[in-house]
C-alpha positions in Angstrom: 13.4 3.2 49.0 17.1 2.5 49.4 18.2 -0.9 50.8 19.8 -1.4 54.2 22.0 -4.1 52.8 25.5 -3.7 54.2 24.7 -0.7 56.3 26.1 -0.7 59.9 23.5 0.0 62.5 24.0 0.0 66.3 20.9 -0.8 68.4 21.1 0.0 72.1 19.3 -2.4 74.5 19.1 -5.0 71.7 19.3 -8.1 73.8 15.5 -8.4 74.6 12.0 -7.2 73.8 11.6 -4.4 71.2 15.4 -4.0 70.8 15.8 -7.7 69.9 12.9 -7.4 67.4 14.5 -4.4 65.8 17.9 -6.2 65.6 16.4 -9.3 64.0 14.4 -7.3 61.5 17.4 -5.2 60.5 19.5 -8.3 60.0 16.8 -9.7 57.7 16.9 -6.5 55.8 20.7 -7.0 55.2 22.0 -4.6 57.7 25.2 -5.3 59.7 23.9 -4.9 63.2 25.9 -4.1 66.4 24.1 -5.5 69.5 24.5 -3.3 72.6 23.6 -4.7 76.1 24.5 -3.9 79.7 23.4 -6.8 82.0 21.7 -9.4 79.6 24.8 -11.0 78.1 23.2 -14.4 77.5 20.2 -12.8 75.7 22.5 -10.5 73.7 24.5 -13.5 72.5 21.3 -15.3 71.5 20.1 -12.3 69.6 23.5 -11.8 67.9 23.5 -15.5 66.9 20.1 -15.1 65.3 21.5 -12.0 63.5 24.1 -14.1 61.7 26.8 -13.9 64.3 26.6 -10.1 64.9 29.1 -8.6 67.4 28.0 -7.6 70.9 29.1 -4.6 72.8 28.6 -4.0 76.6 28.2 -0.5 78.0 26.5 1.2 80.9 24.7 4.0 79.1 24.4 6.0 82.4 28.1 6.8 82.0 29.1 9.1 79.1 32.7 7.7 79.1 31.3 4.2 78.5 29.1 5.6 75.7 32.2 7.1 74.0 34.0 3.8 74.4 31.0 1.9 72.9 31.0 4.1 69.8 34.8 3.8 69.4 34.5 0.0 69.6 31.7 -0.2 67.1 33.5 2.2 64.7 36.7 0.3 65.1 35.0 -3.1 64.4 33.1 -2.0 61.3 35.0 1.0 60.1 31.9 3.2 60.1 28.5 3.7 61.6 25.6 4.4 59.2 22.7 4.1 61.6 21.8 4.3 65.3 18.6 3.1 67.0 18.3 4.5 70.5 16.1 1.8 72.1 17.5 1.2 75.6 15.1 2.6 78.2 13.7 2.1 81.7 10.1 2.1 82.7 8.6 2.3 86.2 5.2 3.1 87.7 5.3 5.3 90.7 2.8 7.7 92.3 4.1 11.2 91.5 4.1 12.1 95.2 6.4 9.2 95.9 9.0 9.7 93.2 12.4 10.1 94.7 15.5 11.8 93.3 17.0 8.3 92.7 13.8 7.3 90.8 14.0 10.4 88.7 17.7 10.1 88.0 17.4 6.4 87.2 14.8 7.0 84.5 16.4 10.2 83.0 20.0 8.9 83.0 19.1 6.2 80.4 15.9 7.5 78.8 17.1 11.0 78.0 20.7 11.7 78.9 22.0 8.6 77.3 19.9 9.2 74.2 21.5 12.6 73.7 25.1 11.4 74.2 24.5 8.4 71.9 23.1 10.8 69.2 26.1 13.0 69.7 28.7 10.2 69.3 26.9 8.8 66.3 26.5 12.2 64.6 30.2 13.1 65.1 31.2 10.0 63.1 28.3 10.3 60.5 29.0 14.0 59.8 32.7 13.2 59.3 31.7 10.6 56.7 28.8 10.2 54.3 26.0 11.0 56.8 23.6 8.6 58.5 20.3 8.0 60.1 19.3 8.1 63.8 16.0 6.7 65.1 15.0 7.3 68.7 12.4 5.1 70.3 10.2 7.4 72.3 6.7 6.5 73.6 3.1 7.4 73.7 4.0 8.5 77.2 6.0 11.3 75.7 3.0 12.5 73.8 0.2 11.9 76.3 0.2 12.3 80.1 0.1 9.2 82.3 -0.7 10.1 86.0 1.4 7.3 87.5 4.3 7.7 85.1 5.1 11.5 85.4 8.9 10.9 85.6 8.8 8.5 82.6 6.5 10.7 80.5 8.9 13.7 81.2 11.9 11.6 79.9 10.1 10.5 76.8 8.7 14.0 76.0 12.4 15.0 76.2 13.2 12.4 73.6 10.6 13.8 71.3 11.9 17.4 71.6 15.5 16.2 71.4 14.7 14.3 68.2 13.4 17.5 66.6 16.2 19.8 67.9 18.9 17.4 66.7 17.2 16.9 63.3 17.9 20.6 62.8 21.3 20.5 64.4 22.6 17.6 62.3 20.9 18.5 59.0 21.4 17.9 56.1 23.7 14.9 56.3 22.1 13.1 59.3 18.4 12.6 59.8 16.9 12.1 63.3 13.4 10.7 63.7 11.4 8.9 66.4 9.1 5.9 66.7 6.5 6.1 69.5 5.2 2.6 70.3 1.8 1.8 71.7 1.1 -1.3 73.7 3.8 -3.9 72.9 3.6 -6.5 75.7 6.0 -9.2 76.5 5.0 -12.0 78.9 1.9 -12.0 81.0 -0.7 -9.2 80.7 -1.5 -7.2 83.9 -4.7 -5.2 84.4 -3.2 -2.0 83.0 -2.1 -3.8 79.7 -5.5 -5.4 79.4 -7.2 -2.0 79.7 -4.9 -0.3 77.2 -5.5 -3.1 74.7 -9.2 -2.7 75.2 -8.9 1.0 74.5 -6.8 0.5 71.3 -8.9 1.0 68.1 -7.0 -1.8 66.3 -8.4 -4.2 68.9 -5.1 -5.8 69.8 -1.6 -5.2 71.1 1.3 -4.5 68.7 4.4 -6.5 68.1 8.1 -5.8 68.2 8.3 -6.4 64.4 5.7 -3.7 63.8 7.9 -1.2 65.6 10.9 -2.5 63.7 9.1 -1.9 60.4 8.8 1.8 61.3 12.5 1.8 62.2 13.4 0.3 58.9 11.4 3.1 57.1 13.3 5.8 58.9 16.7 4.2 58.4 16.1 3.8 54.7 14.2 7.0 54.0 15.7 10.0 52.2 17.2 13.0 54.0 13.9 14.8 53.3 12.3 12.8 56.1 13.7 14.2 59.4 12.4 15.5 62.7 9.3 13.2 62.5 7.5 11.4 65.3 5.6 8.3 64.1 3.2 6.7 66.6 2.8 2.9 66.0 0.0 2.4 68.4 -3.0 0.9 66.7 -4.8 4.2 67.2 -4.4 4.3 71.0 -3.2 7.9 70.9 -6.5 8.9 69.4 -8.6 8.1 72.5 
């Protein structure tokens, strides 16, 4: 499999959690990473330092103009963009009868709208150059229904279909694939996390680095691998 050495990869929401894990792993693989954040500047700087002094870029992904400015800034800094990892997302738990318009828009503006426009901006630059790789972080919630997360599930199901549609739209120079994580907890476990881990055939939760490993595969894979959804979930989706 080709090396990521020297390849420029932008990771959205890279300051913390899974995004941080992906950034650290890509840096270890030799990629030149661009760290995006919105509010978590201190954490973004910490992640960037651990990535060998990677540059950080702030943008509110709810705003398409800021997305365009973000990609302009990354392209200007590096001279190109070889890869994009759409990781930034929001997650809330709300009874479907109590979801408001604001709740819906808050989730979809980042989880789906921003993913599309980030893909669009990346693809414009990749198609004008030597091509590239896009990896969208979706979720098991985009593949399986969760009663108290209907708005979230709808957004992530949108990411799954968007991945497949854009894989056709941007072929053959740009691949678009998705990683759907299972239980990847950070901090204290609540009852829901404990139940999900108990239902996972692997018998444990996953780690950010295990998600990053799947991202590395898609970023390095040939153009013959596109439009694919890879669940990294310890078998939880089989239940």
